[in-house]
PAVEXNU-950234 format. One line per field, with one value per residue (C-alpha): residue number from 1; x, y, z. Coordinates in nm, 3 decimals, always signed. Layout:
seq [NUM; ...]
px [X; ...]
py [Y; ...]
pz [Z; ...]
This chain:
seq [1; 2; 3; 4; 5; 6; 7; 8; 9; 10; 11; 12; 13; 14; 15; 16; 17; 18; 19; 20; 21; 22; 23; 24; 25; 26; 27; 28; 29; 30; 31; 32; 33; 34; 35; 36; 37; 38; 39; 40; 41; 42; 43; 44; 45; 46; 47; 48; 49; 50; 51; 52; 53; 54; 55; 56; 57; 58; 59; 60; 61; 62; 63; 64; 65; 66; 67; 68; 69; 70; 71; 72; 73; 74; 75; 76; 77; 78; 79; 80; 81; 82; 83; 84; 85; 86; 87; 88; 89; 90; 91; 92; 93; 94; 95; 96; 97; 98; 99; 100; 101; 102; 103; 104; 105; 106; 107; 108; 109; 110; 111; 112; 113; 114; 115; 116; 117; 118; 119; 120; 121; 122; 123; 124; 125; 126; 127; 128; 129; 130; 131; 132; 133; 134; 135; 136; 137; 138; 139; 140; 141; 142; 143; 144; 145; 146; 147; 148; 149; 150; 151; 152; 153; 154; 155; 156; 157; 158; 159; 160; 161; 162; 163; 164; 165; 166; 167; 168; 169; 170; 171; 172; 173; 174; 175; 176; 177; 178; 179; 180; 181; 182; 183; 184; 185; 186; 187; 188; 189; 190; 191; 192; 193; 194; 195; 196; 197; 198; 199; 200; 201; 202; 203; 204; 205; 206; 207; 208; 209; 210; 211; 212; 213; 214; 215; 216; 217; 218; 219; 220; 221; 222; 223; 224; 225; 226; 227; 228; 229; 230; 231; 232; 233; 234; 235; 236; 237; 238; 239; 240; 241; 242; 243; 244; 245; 246; 247; 248; 249; 250; 251; 252; 253; 254; 255; 256; 257; 258; 259; 260; 261; 262; 263; 264; 265; 266; 267; 268; 269; 270; 271; 272; 273; 274; 275; 276; 277; 278; 279; 280; 281; 282; 283; 284; 285; 286; 287; 288; 289; 290; 291; 292; 293; 294; 295; 296; 297; 298; 299; 300; 301; 302; 303; 304; 305; 306; 307; 308; 309; 310; 311; 312; 313; 314; 315; 316; 317; 318; 319; 320; 321; 322; 323; 324; 325; 326; 327; 328; 329; 330; 331; 332; 333; 334; 335; 336; 337; 338; 339; 340; 341; 342; 343; 344; 345; 346; 347; 348; 349; 350; 351; 352; 353; 354; 355; 356; 357; 358; 359; 360; 361; 362; 363; 364; 365; 366; 367; 368; 369; 370; 371; 372; 373; 374; 375; 376; 377; 378; 379; 380; 381; 382; 383; 384; 385; 386; 387; 388; 389; 390; 391; 392; 393; 394; 395; 396; 397; 398; 399; 400; 401; 402; 403; 404; 405; 406; 407; 408; 409; 410; 411; 412; 413; 414; 415; 416; 417; 418; 419; 420; 421; 422; 423; 424; 425; 426; 427; 428; 429; 430; 431; 432; 433; 434; 435; 436; 437; 438; 439; 440; 441; 442; 443; 444; 445; 446; 447; 448; 449; 450; 451; 452; 453; 454; 455; 456; 457; 458; 459; 460; 461; 462; 463; 464; 465; 466; 467; 468; 469; 470; 471; 472; 473; 474; 475; 476; 477; 478; 479; 480; 481; 482; 483; 484; 485; 486; 487; 488; 489; 490; 491; 492; 493; 494; 495; 496; 497; 498; 499; 500; 501; 502; 503; 504; 505; 506; 507]
px [-0.686; -1.048; -1.154; -0.946; -1.107; -1.454; -1.384; -1.243; -1.525; -1.780; -1.610; -1.596; -1.961; -2.049; -1.890; -2.125; -2.413; -2.205; -2.116; -2.482; -2.565; -2.341; -2.470; -2.823; -2.726; -2.429; -2.487; -2.530; -2.213; -2.012; -2.150; -2.031; -1.684; -1.668; -1.764; -1.516; -1.232; -1.302; -1.336; -1.015; -0.805; -0.936; -0.625; -0.368; -0.175; -0.386; -0.709; -0.624; -0.518; -0.861; -1.048; -1.198; -1.370; -1.614; -1.676; -2.029; -2.112; -1.963; -2.043; -1.833; -1.550; -1.563; -1.573; -1.287; -1.042; -0.881; -0.845; -0.482; -0.223; +0.078; +0.285; +0.042; +0.074; +0.446; +0.570; +0.373; +0.483; +0.846; +0.820; +0.650; +0.937; +1.178; +0.993; +0.742; +0.397; +0.036; +0.059; -0.203; -0.327; -0.317; -0.163; +0.206; +0.315; +0.615; +0.538; +0.520; +0.406; +0.646; +0.493; +0.659; +0.328; +0.303; +0.352; +0.598; +0.937; +0.976; +0.885; +0.587; +0.575; +0.223; +0.179; +0.030; -0.120; -0.207; -0.574; -0.520; -0.352; -0.620; -0.940; -0.851; -0.569; -0.613; -0.991; -0.982; -0.773; -1.013; -1.314; -1.160; -1.171; -1.511; -1.662; -1.499; -1.640; -1.982; -1.958; -1.810; -1.948; -1.798; -1.445; -1.146; -0.917; -0.807; -0.689; -0.377; -0.167; -0.207; +0.083; +0.155; +0.384; +0.502; +0.766; +1.037; +1.091; +1.380; +1.463; +1.391; +1.728; +1.576; +1.449; +1.571; +1.258; +1.042; +1.030; +0.908; +0.848; +0.593; +0.250; +0.246; +0.565; +0.427; +0.119; +0.312; +0.556; +0.270; +0.043; -0.048; +0.151; -0.142; -0.172; +0.186; +0.096; -0.152; +0.066; +0.379; +0.669; +0.812; +0.889; +1.263; +1.192; +0.873; +1.042; +1.370; +1.488; +1.655; +1.360; +1.517; +1.667; +1.335; +1.142; +1.390; +1.370; +0.990; +0.971; +1.201; +1.007; +0.646; +0.651; +0.632; +0.361; -0.013; -0.101; -0.475; -0.482; -0.261; -0.259; -0.058; -0.018; -0.088; +0.240; +0.468; +0.248; +0.303; +0.681; +0.671; +0.443; +0.657; +0.965; +0.791; +0.671; +1.025; +1.165; +0.897; +0.884; +0.505; +0.268; +0.034; +0.029; -0.254; -0.007; +0.196; -0.085; -0.392; -0.595; -0.545; -0.887; -0.843; -0.634; -0.699; -0.542; -0.507; -0.287; -0.341; -0.648; -0.689; -0.870; -0.556; -0.423; -0.747; -0.696; -0.337; -0.452; -0.763; -0.604; -0.240; -0.151; -0.463; -0.686; -0.976; -1.337; -1.355; -1.071; -1.198; -1.060; -1.128; -1.034; -0.919; -0.872; -0.590; -0.341; -0.068; -0.328; -0.578; -0.801; -1.109; -1.288; -1.352; -1.524; -1.824; -1.978; -1.761; -1.762; -1.834; -1.603; -1.677; -1.602; -1.805; -1.689; -1.601; -1.759; -1.664; -1.284; -1.217; -1.222; -1.450; -1.499; -1.559; -1.565; -1.464; -1.614; -1.327; -1.442; -1.373; -1.030; -0.830; -1.035; -0.827; -1.134; -1.304; -1.653; -1.645; -1.950; -2.047; -2.182; -2.542; -2.459; -2.272; -2.415; -2.375; -2.114; -1.947; -1.573; -1.473; -1.140; -1.152; -1.076; -1.020; -0.989; -0.842; -0.756; -0.388; -0.427; -0.475; -0.724; -0.925; -0.639; -0.658; -0.541; -0.494; -0.731; -1.044; -1.350; -1.699; -2.000; -2.160; -2.437; -2.549; -2.758; -2.517; -2.225; -1.997; -1.711; -1.476; -1.130; -1.105; -0.755; -0.541; -0.598; -0.261; -0.249; -0.411; -0.346; -0.502; -0.253; -0.523; -0.840; -0.907; -0.915; -0.819; -0.813; -0.684; -1.029; -1.053; -0.705; -0.756; -1.096; -0.952; -0.642; -0.850; -1.089; -0.803; -0.631; -0.944; -1.010; -0.655; -0.588; -0.316; -0.210; -0.072; +0.211; +0.242; +0.203; +0.247; +0.117; +0.193; +0.107; +0.284; +0.299; +0.200; +0.478; +0.478; +0.438; +0.279; -0.039; -0.064; -0.148; -0.086; +0.206; +0.175; +0.459; +0.320; +0.494; +0.292; +0.289; +0.144; +0.175; -0.146; -0.222; -0.212; -0.060; -0.228; -0.568; -0.487; -0.408; -0.730; -0.946; -0.764; -0.839; -1.197; -1.270; -1.128; -1.344; -1.655; -1.611; -1.459; -1.641; -1.361; -1.107; -1.347; -1.393; -1.016; -0.981; -1.251; -1.097; -0.753; -0.801; -0.620; -0.516; -0.387; -0.410; -0.215; +0.139; +0.183; +0.523; +0.552; +0.835; +1.073; +1.001; +1.133; +1.143; +0.935; +1.103; +1.443; +1.321; +1.177; +1.499; +1.707; +1.495; +1.527; +1.153; +1.127; +0.858; +0.663; +0.429; +0.601; +0.388; +0.447; +0.281; -0.008; -0.061; +0.142; +0.067; +0.431; +0.682; +0.935; +0.851; +0.787; +1.107; +1.309; +1.150; +1.197; +1.553; +1.639; +1.488; +1.686; +2.010; +1.962; +1.871]
py [+3.577; +3.525; +3.840; +3.738; +3.393; +3.550; +3.793; +3.525; +3.280; +3.556; +3.648; +3.287; +3.223; +3.489; +3.280; +2.988; +3.160; +3.176; +2.808; +2.723; +2.925; +2.721; +2.404; +2.513; +2.630; +2.413; +2.418; +2.795; +2.834; +2.609; +2.785; +3.115; +2.971; +2.837; +3.170; +3.363; +3.127; +3.143; +3.522; +3.578; +3.346; +3.443; +3.650; +3.400; +3.189; +2.888; +3.085; +3.203; +2.855; +2.717; +3.036; +3.102; +3.408; +3.180; +2.939; +3.009; +2.692; +2.405; +2.181; +2.406; +2.386; +2.008; +1.959; +2.196; +2.168; +1.825; +1.656; +1.719; +1.526; +1.694; +1.586; +1.766; +2.093; +2.059; +2.258; +2.559; +2.508; +2.479; +2.815; +2.967; +2.846; +3.023; +3.350; +3.372; +3.492; +3.499; +3.142; +2.951; +3.229; +3.611; +3.712; +3.677; +3.332; +3.337; +3.037; +2.667; +2.382; +2.091; +1.746; +1.413; +1.227; +0.873; +0.662; +0.874; +0.973; +1.270; +1.601; +1.799; +2.178; +2.315; +2.689; +2.882; +3.220; +3.494; +3.420; +3.053; +3.150; +3.397; +3.241; +2.874; +2.780; +3.061; +3.048; +2.673; +2.720; +2.980; +2.769; +2.472; +2.671; +2.822; +2.477; +2.358; +2.658; +2.584; +2.229; +2.340; +2.690; +2.683; +2.611; +2.776; +2.683; +3.044; +3.085; +2.890; +2.831; +2.613; +2.383; +2.341; +2.073; +2.207; +2.151; +2.372; +2.596; +2.728; +2.975; +2.849; +2.787; +2.854; +3.197; +3.363; +3.579; +3.275; +2.997; +2.642; +2.407; +2.191; +2.350; +2.384; +2.591; +2.805; +2.878; +2.949; +3.181; +3.386; +3.401; +3.749; +3.870; +3.843; +3.471; +3.413; +3.521; +3.236; +2.952; +2.770; +2.715; +3.027; +3.020; +2.987; +2.636; +2.548; +2.599; +2.423; +2.195; +1.918; +1.715; +1.530; +1.848; +2.026; +1.763; +1.800; +2.180; +2.172; +1.939; +2.158; +2.478; +2.363; +2.138; +2.446; +2.625; +2.618; +2.420; +2.390; +2.260; +2.066; +2.075; +1.803; +1.462; +1.181; +0.998; +1.295; +1.423; +1.091; +1.128; +1.476; +1.376; +1.074; +1.294; +1.546; +1.269; +1.135; +1.477; +1.547; +1.197; +1.189; +0.911; +1.106; +1.450; +1.581; +1.578; +1.828; +2.018; +1.987; +2.231; +2.046; +2.000; +1.969; +1.771; +1.873; +1.615; +1.532; +1.367; +1.012; +0.835; +0.863; +0.538; +0.322; +0.572; +0.647; +0.394; +0.505; +0.863; +0.777; +0.513; +0.616; +0.967; +1.174; +0.962; +1.205; +1.169; +1.547; +1.557; +1.648; +1.523; +1.708; +1.564; +1.797; +1.754; +2.000; +1.924; +2.100; +2.178; +2.336; +2.305; +2.100; +1.950; +1.987; +1.745; +1.952; +1.700; +1.568; +1.192; +1.122; +0.987; +1.230; +1.590; +1.878; +1.966; +2.337; +2.497; +2.867; +2.851; +2.941; +2.574; +2.414; +2.039; +1.754; +1.380; +1.094; +0.748; +0.503; +0.287; +0.590; +0.671; +0.483; +0.638; +0.899; +1.125; +1.036; +1.162; +1.392; +1.466; +1.784; +1.784; +1.756; +1.425; +1.231; +0.931; +0.817; +0.557; +0.539; +0.589; +0.894; +1.044; +1.411; +1.675; +2.041; +2.377; +2.634; +2.997; +2.907; +2.789; +2.415; +2.338; +2.017; +1.876; +1.511; +1.545; +1.170; +1.117; +0.906; +1.001; +0.877; +1.094; +1.005; +1.268; +1.495; +1.737; +1.883; +1.736; +1.542; +1.317; +1.056; +1.003; +0.642; +0.629; +0.724; +0.665; +0.485; +0.370; +0.027; -0.345; -0.498; -0.764; -1.032; -0.831; -0.785; -0.402; -0.339; +0.035; +0.227; +0.255; -0.128; -0.169; +0.086; -0.054; -0.406; -0.313; -0.103; -0.392; -0.640; -0.404; -0.352; -0.725; -0.810; -0.506; -0.388; -0.030; +0.062; +0.302; +0.248; -0.010; -0.087; -0.374; -0.522; -0.824; -1.159; -1.268; -1.611; -1.853; -2.184; -2.364; -2.100; -1.898; -1.525; -1.321; -0.999; -0.922; -0.669; -0.499; -0.347; -0.151; -0.183; +0.060; -0.229; -0.585; -0.783; -1.049; -1.307; -1.221; -1.520; -1.402; -1.049; -1.181; -1.382; -1.087; -0.867; -1.120; -1.180; -0.808; -0.755; -1.041; -0.895; -0.543; -0.622; -0.878; -0.890; -0.979; -1.235; -1.400; -1.434; -1.575; -1.841; -2.172; -2.016; -2.057; -1.737; -1.564; -1.727; -1.598; -1.271; -1.273; -1.025; -0.911; -0.734; -0.483; -0.350; -0.009; +0.275; +0.078; +0.315; +0.622; +0.484; +0.376; +0.721; +0.880; +0.655; +0.766; +1.135; +1.152; +1.261; +1.509; +1.758; +1.610; +1.271; +0.974; +0.601; +0.445; +0.235; +0.016; -0.051; -0.261; -0.369; -0.492; -0.207; -0.052; -0.365; -0.530; -0.223; -0.225; -0.598; -0.589; -0.310; -0.513; -0.822; -0.623; -0.501; -0.849]
pz [+2.283; +2.393; +2.201; +1.900; +1.902; +1.917; +1.630; +1.400; +1.466; +1.394; +1.064; +0.952; +1.027; +0.768; +0.490; +0.565; +0.387; +0.066; +0.096; +0.147; -0.164; -0.395; -0.231; -0.332; -0.683; -0.785; -1.162; -1.176; -0.969; -1.200; -1.508; -1.360; -1.292; -1.648; -1.809; -1.595; -1.684; -2.059; -2.055; -1.863; -2.080; -2.425; -2.512; -2.390; -2.637; -2.537; -2.559; -2.909; -3.019; -2.928; -3.019; -2.677; -2.827; -3.005; -2.717; -2.596; -2.404; -2.209; -2.507; -2.736; -2.484; -2.458; -2.833; -2.907; -2.618; -2.559; -2.223; -2.123; -1.927; -1.767; -2.066; -2.298; -2.106; -2.033; -2.339; -2.214; -1.853; -1.961; -2.135; -1.829; -1.614; -1.849; -1.796; -2.082; -1.981; -2.108; -2.233; -2.031; -1.803; -1.839; -1.506; -1.428; -1.311; -1.077; -0.856; -0.938; -0.713; -0.748; -0.730; -0.789; -0.796; -0.661; -0.971; -1.164; -1.022; -1.259; -1.100; -1.217; -1.195; -1.163; -1.232; -0.940; -1.028; -0.782; -0.854; -0.766; -0.441; -0.336; -0.470; -0.432; -0.194; +0.062; +0.034; +0.094; +0.407; +0.543; +0.452; +0.632; +0.955; +0.868; +0.830; +1.151; +1.340; +1.191; +1.328; +1.661; +1.740; +2.090; +1.966; +2.129; +1.841; +1.778; +2.136; +2.043; +1.734; +1.430; +1.354; +0.983; +0.849; +0.517; +0.253; +0.105; -0.195; -0.403; -0.675; -1.023; -1.188; -1.529; -1.425; -1.103; -1.099; -1.017; -0.758; -0.711; -0.421; -0.240; -0.260; +0.119; +0.099; -0.185; +0.025; +0.347; +0.172; +0.027; +0.332; +0.456; +0.754; +0.995; +0.923; +1.037; +1.390; +1.442; +1.312; +1.424; +1.364; +1.198; +0.828; +0.893; +1.025; +0.837; +0.499; +0.576; +0.298; +0.502; +0.628; +0.921; +1.065; +1.011; +1.208; +1.493; +1.492; +1.465; +1.763; +1.972; +1.894; +1.891; +2.197; +2.421; +2.221; +2.287; +1.976; +1.921; +1.563; +1.323; +0.943; +0.773; +0.617; +0.872; +0.812; +0.880; +1.160; +1.335; +1.295; +1.450; +1.738; +1.818; +1.840; +2.066; +2.298; +2.313; +2.400; +2.659; +2.806; +2.764; +2.658; +2.431; +2.272; +2.490; +2.778; +2.574; +2.400; +2.628; +2.415; +2.087; +1.923; +1.545; +1.299; +0.937; +0.711; +0.345; +0.077; +0.206; +0.343; +0.718; +0.801; +0.832; +1.090; +1.276; +1.556; +1.607; +1.664; +1.867; +2.092; +2.121; +2.006; +2.083; +2.311; +2.340; +2.215; +2.173; +1.916; +1.567; +1.236; +0.913; +0.574; +0.297; -0.075; -0.133; -0.408; -0.602; -0.867; -0.629; -0.325; -0.412; -0.113; +0.261; +0.496; +0.599; +0.841; +1.123; +1.155; +0.788; +0.519; +0.237; +0.143; +0.008; -0.343; -0.330; -0.635; -0.618; -0.615; -0.979; -1.082; -1.342; -1.291; -1.532; -1.465; -1.693; -1.627; -1.579; -1.869; -2.093; -1.959; -2.226; -2.504; -2.695; -2.689; -2.359; -2.286; -1.986; -1.773; -1.591; -1.237; -1.357; -1.530; -1.262; -1.077; -0.719; -0.621; -0.960; -1.011; -1.214; -1.314; -1.221; -1.485; -1.391; -1.562; -1.324; -1.262; -1.303; -1.663; -1.633; -1.911; -1.903; -1.698; -1.594; -1.237; -1.189; -0.895; -0.903; -0.700; -0.618; -0.543; -0.212; -0.241; -0.525; -0.323; -0.230; -0.423; -0.194; -0.300; -0.166; -0.317; -0.428; -0.573; -0.866; -1.235; -1.248; -0.886; -0.864; -0.900; -1.207; -1.312; -1.335; -1.402; -1.030; -1.046; -0.683; -0.614; -0.314; -0.159; -0.155; -0.008; +0.268; +0.365; +0.386; +0.581; +0.823; +0.894; +0.938; +1.180; +1.388; +1.409; +1.522; +1.743; +1.506; +1.426; +1.084; +1.004; +0.630; +0.357; -0.010; -0.220; -0.561; -0.776; -0.764; -1.125; -1.245; -1.339; -1.521; -1.191; -0.968; -0.952; -0.911; -0.605; -0.417; -0.188; +0.091; +0.279; +0.600; +0.873; +1.192; +1.480; +1.676; +1.543; +1.491; +1.749; +1.472; +1.131; +0.967; +1.092; +0.976; +0.628; +0.610; +0.712; +0.463; +0.190; +0.299; +0.307; -0.040; -0.164; -0.005; -0.149; -0.489; -0.703; -0.962; -0.694; -0.549; -0.888; -0.934; -0.583; -0.630; -0.521; -0.572; -0.946; -1.052; -0.730; -0.416; -0.060; -0.023; +0.113; +0.399; +0.530; +0.863; +0.824; +1.089; +1.240; +1.025; +0.701; +0.492; +0.639; +0.543; +0.200; +0.125; +0.252; +0.027; -0.270; -0.175; -0.110; +0.253; +0.349; +0.145; -0.112; -0.119; -0.016; +0.004; -0.304; -0.171; -0.476; -0.786; -1.090; -1.107; -0.851; -0.860; -0.524; -0.320; -0.440; -0.342; +0.005; +0.064; -0.069; +0.176; +0.464; +0.363; +0.344; +0.701; +0.821]
């Protein structure tokens, strides 16, 4: 394994020069991606509809092709799922990444081409390890196995020649054979459909492996680790996996879970955490500097990026910016055109640029995932910063949370209501609530204005939920595992009322 580790680290170091090249020439790289996409799709039904043959510039593209939501592309995707081809992309589409989103219960089916697998998803996974090796040249991570917490897939009932599932399952099922030898558990367990049984089987199999890295969503990784510790009778996971050195995570922000990992689950200063921006639609960002809170935007994955300022988002013809036009620390809705046939697709995420030389981003939330019932415009980034600070100040550890508005009544003022499941309760819930509120006021001027002398918004209401609440709620909704995540913020009370009603029924 020592030789294998040395060979792999050497191979991955060679890719760094290519990454450094697109960091130096980002606009040329994106221009190249744009031209390749247009040229490849010119004979598709979509390409003919918008006359890709006569598109000679990004400006032509932006003027002619509309920004698209999933609903706009759905008629084409529906036909693809029934077996038609050459609609959005020229190569055969037989795989679809299923995503329920976080604000819409209806499933989305994102086409995944072979080009998207090879040049985006797989390349992103390899670059994740390449960047880690570049940060930790003495790593021994390849002397053990990587644990992947994935989803499941199934045959497409509309066309038995195609399949759909969580993007993690799509990727795992299509990985080259050699990659299966350095990961755990086997596909028979990793792709199981029944989530609770899968967690149990994963725990039983992986607890005796030499796991050196983990790839997964923080929430479900915690569930798995807890079960392994219970089975092994250990206090932290380093007592089970002493050579563990990397947790690559995505899908939800890590800050609310950082203390839980650092203090309880993996109490080691040498443990590395790497944030990823990998979605059903593609692999977009990798944290290239350990210890930071941003990610390098990956520019050579067959994806062309545009960015819509949030003040333009409700405009039927929003103005989209290219990389050369973006500004630092401003919220943008990200728009992508991809090598799977998503054209000017509004992915739903909002990002901020933290640097522009090179281009690094931080995910700030969702276009439809916020609280703005009173003009306060609280986004996920605000909520997670506030809950992290409140936790640190009160020695609390967070498992999960959701928040929603409390609407004004004839006799009462408005506010926000938080439902929080703690791994470790705060020393003083009232103090926790005050720090949460104070932090929101300090980082969000709109929220602060509404909170002034309790004129529009009162002090937040915070509920401490029993252990397992969110797990049971997600199970009740049929949303365990895979790409399903607890909605952090909602501009209505649907989710929080369901959660609190379930708690009251048990009580």
